[in-house]
C-alpha positions in Angstrom: -5.0 18.4 34.2 -2.9 19.6 31.2 -2.6 23.6 30.2 -4.5 24.1 27.3 -3.6 26.6 24.2 -6.4 28.4 22.4 -4.7 27.6 18.9 -5.3 31.0 17.5 -4.1 32.5 21.1 -1.1 30.1 21.3 0.2 30.8 18.1 0.1 34.4 18.6 2.3 34.2 21.7 6.0 34.0 20.6 8.8 35.1 22.9 6.6 38.0 24.4 4.6 35.5 27.0 6.8 35.2 30.3 8.3 31.9 30.9 7.4 32.0 34.2 3.5 31.7 33.1 4.0 27.8 31.2 7.8 26.7 32.4 6.8 23.5 34.7 9.4 22.1 36.6 9.7 18.1 38.2 9.4 19.1 41.6 6.3 21.6 41.0 2.9 20.6 43.2 -0.5 21.0 42.8 -0.9 23.6 45.9 2.0 25.4 44.6 1.8 29.4 45.5 1.4 31.3 42.3 4.2 33.9 43.2 6.4 30.9 44.3 5.9 29.0 41.1 7.2 32.6 39.2 10.2 32.8 41.4 11.5 28.9 41.0 10.7 29.3 37.3 12.7 32.2 36.9 15.4 30.5 38.8 15.4 27.3 36.1 18.5 26.0 34.7 18.9 24.1 32.0 19.9 20.7 34.3 16.3 20.6 35.9 13.6 19.2 34.2 10.9 21.3 32.5 7.8 20.7 31.1 6.1 18.5 28.4 4.2 19.6 25.8 2.2 18.2 23.0 0.7 19.8 19.5 -2.1 17.8 18.2 -3.7 18.2 15.0 -7.4 17.3 15.8 -8.9 17.2 19.4 -8.4 15.5 22.3 -11.9 14.1 23.0 -11.7 12.1 19.0 -11.5 8.6 21.1 -8.5 7.4 19.0 -5.1 9.1 17.2 -5.3 12.5 19.7 -7.0 11.3 22.6 -4.3 8.8 23.2 -1.4 10.8 22.2 -3.0 13.4 25.2 -3.4 10.6 27.4 -0.1 9.8 26.9 2.0 12.6 27.8 -0.9 13.5 30.6 0.1 10.2 31.8 3.8 11.0 31.8 2.9 13.9 33.9 1.5 11.9 36.2 4.3 9.6 36.5 6.8 12.4 37.0 4.8 14.8 38.8 4.9 17.8 36.6 2.0 18.9 34.6 1.5 19.3 30.8 0.8 21.7 28.2 -1.5 21.3 25.0 -2.7 22.7 21.7 -5.3 21.6 19.6 -6.3 21.0 15.8 -2.6 22.7 14.9 -2.6 23.0 10.7 0.0 22.1 8.9 0.9 25.8 8.2 0.9 26.3 12.0 3.0 23.5 12.9 6.5 25.4 13.2 5.4 28.1 15.2 3.5 25.5 17.2 6.6 23.8 18.0 8.5 26.6 18.5 6.1 28.8 20.6 6.9 26.0 22.9 10.2 26.0 23.0 10.7 29.4 23.4 8.4 29.0 26.4 11.3 26.7 27.9 9.8 23.0 27.5 12.1 20.6 27.4 10.4 18.0 25.5 8.5 18.8 22.4 6.3 16.6 20.8 4.6 16.8 17.2 1.8 14.5 17.3 1.8 12.6 13.8 4.5 12.3 11.0 2.8 15.3 9.4 5.0 17.1 11.9 8.2 15.9 10.4 9.7 18.4 8.3 8.6 21.2 11.6 10.4 19.2 13.8 13.6 19.3 11.9 13.7 22.8 11.1 12.6 23.8 14.5 15.2 21.5 16.4 18.0 23.6 14.4 17.1 26.9 16.7 16.3 25.2 19.7 19.2 22.9 20.6 18.5 22.6 24.3 14.9 21.3 23.1 14.0 17.9 22.4 11.6 17.0 20.2 10.1 14.1 19.7 8.0 13.2 16.4 5.2 10.5 17.0 4.1 8.2 14.0 7.2 9.5 12.0 10.4 8.7 10.5 13.3 11.6 12.1 16.2 11.5 14.5 18.7 13.6 14.8 20.6 15.2 18.0 17.8 16.7 20.2 14.8 14.7 17.9 13.6 11.2 17.6 10.6 9.9 17.2 8.3 7.1 18.2 5.5 4.6 16.4 4.2 1.3 16.6 4.7 -1.1 14.0 2.4 -0.2 12.2 3.8 -2.5 9.2 2.8 -5.5 11.4 -0.9 -4.3 12.2 -2.1 -3.6 8.5 -0.5 -6.3 7.0 -2.3 -8.7 9.4 -5.2 -6.5 9.5 -5.1 -6.8 5.3 -4.8 -10.6 5.8 -7.6 -10.2 7.9 -9.9 -8.6 5.5 -8.8 -10.4 2.5 -10.1 -13.7 4.2 -13.2 -12.1 5.1 -13.8 -10.2 1.8 -16.6 -11.6 -0.8 -15.2 -8.9 -4.2 -11.4 -9.2 -3.3 -11.7 -5.4 -3.2 -9.9 -3.8 0.4 -9.8 -0.3 0.9 -7.0 1.7 3.3 -8.6 5.1 3.6 -6.7 7.6 5.4 -6.6 11.5 6.2 -3.8 12.8 4.8 -0.2 11.2 2.6 2.9 10.9 3.5 6.0 8.0 4.2 4.1 6.6 7.3 0.5 6.8 5.3 2.3 5.1 2.4 3.8 2.5 3.9 0.5 1.2 5.6 -1.3 1.0 2.5 1.2 -1.0 1.4 1.8 -3.6 4.0 -1.8 -3.7 4.0 -2.0 -4.8 0.3 1.0 -7.1 0.8 -0.8 -8.9 3.7 -3.9 -9.3 1.7 -2.0 -10.6 -1.3 -0.8 -13.2 1.5 -3.3 -14.3 2.4 -5.3 -14.2 -1.4 -3.4 -13.7 -4.2 -6.2 -12.0 -6.0 -7.1 -9.6 -3.5 -6.1 -6.0 -3.7 -6.2 -3.1 -1.8 -7.3 0.4 -2.9 -6.0 3.3 -1.8 -8.1 6.5 -1.1 -7.0 9.9 1.1 -9.6 12.1 2.4 -6.8 15.4 2.7 -8.2 15.5 6.3 -8.2 13.5 9.1 -11.2 15.1 11.0 -13.4 15.8 8.1 -16.5 13.9 8.7 -18.5 14.8 5.8 -15.4 14.2 3.4 -14.7 10.9 5.1 -18.0 9.8 4.9 -18.1 10.6 1.2 -14.7 9.1 0.5 -16.3 6.0 2.3 -19.4 5.6 -0.1 -16.7 6.5 -3.1 -15.0 3.4 -2.2 -18.0 1.1 -1.2 -19.7 2.3 -4.6 -16.6 0.9 -6.1 -16.7 -2.8 -4.9 -15.2 -2.3 -2.0 -16.2 -4.8 0.7 -13.6 -4.3 3.7 -12.7 -0.8 4.8 -9.4 0.1 7.1 -9.5 3.5 8.5 -6.6 5.6 9.5 -8.7 8.6 10.7 -9.6 10.8 14.0 -12.8 12.7 14.7 -14.4 11.2 11.5 -13.4 7.7 11.9 -17.2 6.9 13.5 -18.9 8.2 10.3 -17.0 5.8 8.4 -17.2 2.8 10.5 -21.4 3.2 10.8 -21.5 3.9 6.8 -19.2 0.4 6.2 -22.2 -0.8 9.1 -25.1 1.0 7.1 -24.0 -0.8 3.7 -23.7 -4.3 4.9 -19.8 -4.2 3.9 -16.9 -4.8 6.8 -14.4 -2.7 8.1 -11.9 -2.6 10.4 -10.6 0.1 13.7 -7.9 1.7 14.4 -5.7 2.9 17.3 -8.5 1.6 20.1 -11.2 -1.2 20.3 -13.9 0.1 17.7 -16.0 -2.4 18.0 -18.6 -1.3 20.3 -19.1 1.7 17.1 -20.1 -0.8 14.7 -20.3 -4.2 15.9 -22.2 -5.4 12.3 -19.1 -4.1 10.4 -15.9 -4.1 12.4 -14.7 -7.5 12.0 -11.7 -6.3 15.1 -9.5 -3.1 16.0 -6.0 -2.5 15.0 -5.0 -1.5 18.7 -1.7 0.8 18.4 -1.8 2.3 22.1 0.5 5.4 20.7 -0.1 7.6 24.2 1.4 4.5 25.8 4.3 4.5 23.1 5.0 8.2 23.8 4.7 7.5 28.3 7.5 5.3 27.2 10.2 7.2 25.5 9.3 10.6 26.9 10.1 9.2 30.6 13.3 8.7 29.1 13.6 12.1 28.6 13.7 12.9 32.5 16.5 10.9 33.3 18.4 12.0 29.8 18.1 8.5 28.7 16.4 9.9 25.6 18.3 9.1 22.3 18.1 10.7 18.8 16.9 7.8 17.0 13.6 6.0 16.0 11.9 3.8 18.6 9.6 1.5 17.1 7.4 -0.7 19.6 5.0 -3.4 18.2 3.6 -7.0 18.9 6.4 -8.0 21.4 4.6 -5.4 23.7 1.0 -6.6 23.7 0.0 -4.0 26.5 0.4 -1.5 23.9 -0.1 -3.3 20.2 -2.3 -6.5 19.4 -5.7 -6.6 18.0 -9.5 -5.6 20.0 -12.4 -7.8 20.3 -13.1 -10.2 17.3 -16.8 -10.4 15.6 -17.8 -13.6 15.4 -18.3 -14.1 11.7 -14.2 -14.4 11.4 -13.6 -18.3 11.3 -11.3 -19.5 13.9 -8.9 -21.0 11.3 -8.3 -17.2 9.6 -7.4 -16.1 13.4 -5.1 -19.2 13.8 -3.3 -18.0 10.5 -3.0 -14.6 12.0 -1.6 -15.6 15.1 0.8 -17.9 13.8 2.4 -14.7 11.1 2.2 -12.4 14.3 4.7 -15.2 16.1 6.6 -15.1 13.4 6.8 -11.3 13.4 7.4 -11.2 17.1 10.4 -13.5 16.3 11.8 -11.8 13.7 11.5 -14.4 11.4 9.0 -11.9 9.4 10.2 -8.4 9.3 10.2 -5.5 6.6 12.8 -3.2 5.2 12.1 0.4 4.0 12.2 0.7 0.2 10.8 3.0 -2.4 8.5 2.7 -5.6 7.3 5.2 -8.1 8.8 8.0 -5.9 6.3 7.0 -2.9 7.6 5.3 0.1 7.3 1.4 0.4 8.2 -1.7 2.3 8.7 -5.1 1.3 8.5 -8.1 3.4 11.9 -9.8 5.1 11.6 -13.6 6.2 14.2 -15.5 7.7 
């Protein structure tokens, strides 16, 4: 069980909190006496493995993005014999202080769970050179920070293909919580895939402004449906079930994300883009324990089907559509179809590269 820090209380800790209260070593065991643990923490050196901490924008019970992130660091802690700490519902304005507080407390690896943490990580990393920071779904790399993400371009391109094949109006939507580089690129990749399947298809992009606001997300979904959209791919957290159920009630299709969400709306969901970011975190975080982690961008895609794949398919999706998607997925795994970062109209974009 990880140490949970209440967001308000956590952000007030600052440097005044004692190091021994949260410093966690790889050799720690569950039945260690508190006084012994305090003495050990006080004697810790930079060469010793310290704790793993994660700052999350949502809650660890959202059934998706945040829960996967927490489970990833928890799994790492279990594998390495260390405990983990986490703080939930970190607002954008609090990101820098949340990361800095974990670093002050002596955590060796601090994770910011979402591309929206990129700027905060780059800022805090300069002040804490002995701490390694990991941005999830970001696009950063430096001396003491890296990022890890699934190859979302692959999954969004293929999702666009599926959606375009099933759309009657030829109007799909990418609905996300916030706009930053990864979400900008995902919407473009989805549009590219949709047009590859049907040149007349288009992807409408909508940002709620929050990954967890259920009312706003449902309102956004209903507005898209009213405009003629009949397939919605979501990139949301706590608000995702409301959007999927709204699609089902309206009689349109949806594509789930992060985990297999088929059971949430079985009449609406065509499939789910499973992207086990928790497993990806575990892979990279484990490198920290051996000193092998590097300041680079780690990208995990379809070549790792245990982490990245499609979930349950709705029986309404024709076999020929699945076969076409499988063929393109095979090209991606073989590096015959890849993606290159670009910029368009001042926003992050991608283009397809074939060989």
